[in-house]
N, C-alpha and C positions, 0 to 999 in steps of 0.2 A: 504494500500500500504506500502511495506517495505521501511524503510529509507535507503538511499544510505550511504554506509560506508565511513568514513573519511580516509584520508591517514594514520593517526596514527593507526587506527584500522587494516588496511592492514599490517602495519609494525609489530604490535603485533602478528597478525596471522602468518606472515612470520617468526617472531622470534620463536614463539612457535613450528611451524612445523620444523624449523631448529634444535631446541633443541631435538625434537623427533627423527629426522633423525640422529643426532649425537649419541643419545643413541642407536638407532637400529643398526647403523654402529658398534659401540663399541660391542654390543651384538653379532652381526654376526662374528666379528673378534675373540671374546672370544670363541664362539662356534667352529669356525673353528680350533682354536688353540687346542681345546680339542678333535678334530676329529669328530665334529658334524656339521650338517647343522643348520641354525637358526631355522628351523621348528622342527628339532629333539629336540633341546633345549626347545623350546616352548612346545612341546608335553610332555616332562618330567616335566616341571613346572605345566602343567595342571593336569597331573596324580597325582603328589604329593599334589597339592593345590586344588584339587576338593573339593567343599564344603561337609563336613560331612564324607568324607572317603578319603583314599589315593590310590584309584584305580578307573578306569573308564571303561566304555564299549567303543567299537569302535564308536558307534553312538554319545556318549557324547563327545568323543575326537574330532570327526569330527565337531560337533556343536561348541565347544569352539575354535577350530582352524579356523573355517569358511572354511572348505574344504569338499569335497565330501567323502562319506563313503568309496568308493574304494581307494581314495587317503590316507585315514587314515589307511586302511589295509596295503597298501604298506609301509607307514611310520613306522607302528608298526613292520612289517616284518623286516625292516632294523635295528630297535632298538633291536629286539630279536636276530638277527644275531650278533650284537655287544655285546650281553650279558648285555644290560642295562635295559631291561624290560622283563617281562614274562607274558604269558597268563595263567589265572587260571579260571577254570570253577566254576560257582556259585553253592554252595551246595543246595540252595533252588530251583534252576531252571537250569537244565543241558543245556538248550538252551542259557543261558547267559554266556558270557565269559568276565572276567574282565582283564584289563591290569594294572599291577603294576610294580613298579621299583624293580630291583634286588638290592642286597647289593652294587654291583659295580655301578649301576645306581644312587643309593642314594649318594654314596661317590662323584661321579663326579658332580652330581647336587648340592650338598652342596658347593663344591669348586666354581662352576660357579656362584651360587647365591651370595656367599660372595663377589666375584669380582663385580657383578652387583650392589650389595648394596653399595659398595665403590664408584662406578661411580655415582650412584644416589645421594649419599651424596655430591659428588663433584658438580654436575650440578643441584641438586634439587631446590635450591633457585631460580635460574633463570627460571627453568621450572615452578615452582609453581607461580612465579610472572607473567609470561606470561599467564598461565592458568587463574589466578585471573583476569587479565586484559581482557581476552576474555570473561569471564563469566560476568564481571561487566564493561561494557564500560564507565561508569561514571568515573572510575579510570583513564582511558586513557584521558578523557576530562580534568580532573583536572590536570593531569601531563602536558598535552599540554598547559594549561593556565599558569601553573607555569613556564614552559619553556619560554613562551612569555614574562612573567613579568621579568624574570631574564636576558633576552637577551637585 
């Protein structure tokens, strides 16, 4: 049987989720300022950051964004229309089409990622602390005991 969570554990969870929401809100605002939706920004990050290469298939993009294939097609169509990504046929298999960033897409992504890194540096310690407390509830218990002793 699972143990019932203590109030302090709920507080840590709430704090962690609040920090995540703050970052996601920041990210959405930055994307909008650059003329993108949050999902378009996320797609560009996936394309550039895909393990082992800097291009993806529609299926890979859909998987990494946790969206349906047809939604990924629409997302890519909009990014192509903005000149931020391009479709390139695979030389080894003409049935495969890769999505990669254009030079304009690379430049915009670099600017956005730089601002995101600054924000992560700003909130990173509190986010990391909350995550550590979620992973290791013993930390919360020790902090709760310390609070009781100093009160």
